C-alpha positions in Angstrom: 91.6 128.4 96.5 91.9 128.8 100.3 88.2 128.6 100.6 88.2 125.3 98.8 90.8 123.8 101.1 89.1 124.9 104.2 85.6 123.7 103.1 83.7 121.1 105.0 81.8 120.0 102.0 82.5 116.3 101.3 81.9 116.8 97.5 84.4 119.6 97.1 87.0 117.7 99.3 86.6 114.6 97.3 87.0 116.5 94.0 90.2 118.2 95.4 91.7 114.9 96.6 91.0 113.3 93.2 92.6 116.2 91.4 95.7 116.1 93.8 96.0 112.3 93.0 95.9 113.0 89.3 98.6 115.6 89.5 100.8 113.3 91.7 100.4 110.6 89.0 101.4 113.1 86.3 104.4 114.2 88.3 105.6 110.6 88.8 105.1 109.8 85.1 107.1 112.9 84.2 109.9 112.0 86.6 110.0 108.5 85.0 110.3 109.9 81.5 113.0 112.4 82.7 115.0 109.6 84.2 114.9 107.6 80.9 116.1 110.6 79.0 118.5 112.2 81.5 122.2 111.9 80.6 124.3 110.6 83.5 128.0 111.2 84.1 128.8 107.6 83.0 127.1 108.3 79.7 129.3 111.3 79.1 132.5 109.3 80.0 131.4 106.6 77.6 130.7 109.1 74.8 134.2 110.7 75.3 135.9 107.3 75.3 134.0 106.4 72.0 134.9 109.8 70.4 138.6 109.4 71.3 138.5 105.8 69.8 136.8 107.1 66.7 139.3 109.9 66.2 142.3 107.6 66.7 141.0 104.5 64.8 138.7 106.0 62.1 140.5 104.0 59.4 139.7 100.7 61.0 136.1 101.7 61.6 135.6 102.8 58.0 137.2 99.8 56.5 135.7 97.1 58.8 132.1 98.4 58.9 129.5 96.1 57.6 126.4 98.2 58.3 126.0 100.7 55.5 123.9 103.1 57.6 126.7 103.3 60.2 129.3 103.5 57.4 127.5 106.5 55.9 127.3 108.2 59.3 131.0 107.6 59.9 131.9 109.0 56.4 129.8 112.0 57.3 131.9 112.5 60.5 135.3 112.1 58.7 134.6 113.9 55.4 132.8 117.2 54.6 131.9 115.8 51.1 132.0 112.2 49.9 135.5 111.8 48.4 136.2 110.5 45.0 138.7 107.7 44.3 141.1 110.2 42.9 140.9 112.4 46.0 141.6 109.5 48.2 144.6 108.3 46.1 146.0 111.8 46.0 145.4 112.4 49.7 143.2 115.4 49.0 139.7 114.6 50.3 137.7 117.3 52.0 138.1 116.4 55.7 135.7 117.5 58.4 137.1 120.1 60.8 138.3 117.7 63.6 140.2 115.5 61.2 141.6 118.5 59.3 142.9 119.9 62.5 144.2 116.5 63.6 145.9 116.0 60.2 147.8 119.3 60.6 149.4 118.1 63.8 150.5 114.7 62.5 152.0 115.9 59.2 155.3 117.0 60.7 158.1 114.6 60.6 159.7 115.8 63.9 157.8 116.8 67.0 160.8 118.5 68.5 160.7 121.7 66.5 158.5 123.5 64.1 159.2 124.9 60.6 161.8 127.6 60.2 160.5 131.2 60.2 159.5 131.9 63.8 162.9 131.9 65.3 166.2 132.8 63.7 167.3 130.5 60.9 169.7 127.7 61.8 172.5 129.2 59.7 172.5 132.4 61.8 172.6 130.3 65.0 175.6 128.3 63.7 177.6 131.5 63.1 176.7 133.5 66.1 176.7 130.9 68.9 179.4 131.4 71.5 181.6 128.3 71.7 181.3 126.5 75.0 184.9 125.2 75.1 
């Protein structure tokens, strides 16, 4: 290759310059395609915002969706299998993992304490607590 670059032959120099120009054009085209495909930080923030909205307002999105293709996609995100009417009425549809996990956290009536079993039962606390007065 070094002998080609140091040549004084105009034919070889012209061929090398033409090949260099072709490669530079290919590089510019590849960079243009990469820039079209490349995910930017704003794209990630927009995706996270949409995902949060979808997790919090999935009922609205499922009920108000007019495009059936989008509706099928949303059902696929919320449910593992398409629920039957009976499963929906009974509250037993097969939810996808994110909604199943989310449902476990929202089922409790009080957010101040969990179920009995980890700590001592409340009846023990009532009898063994030292009075403060």
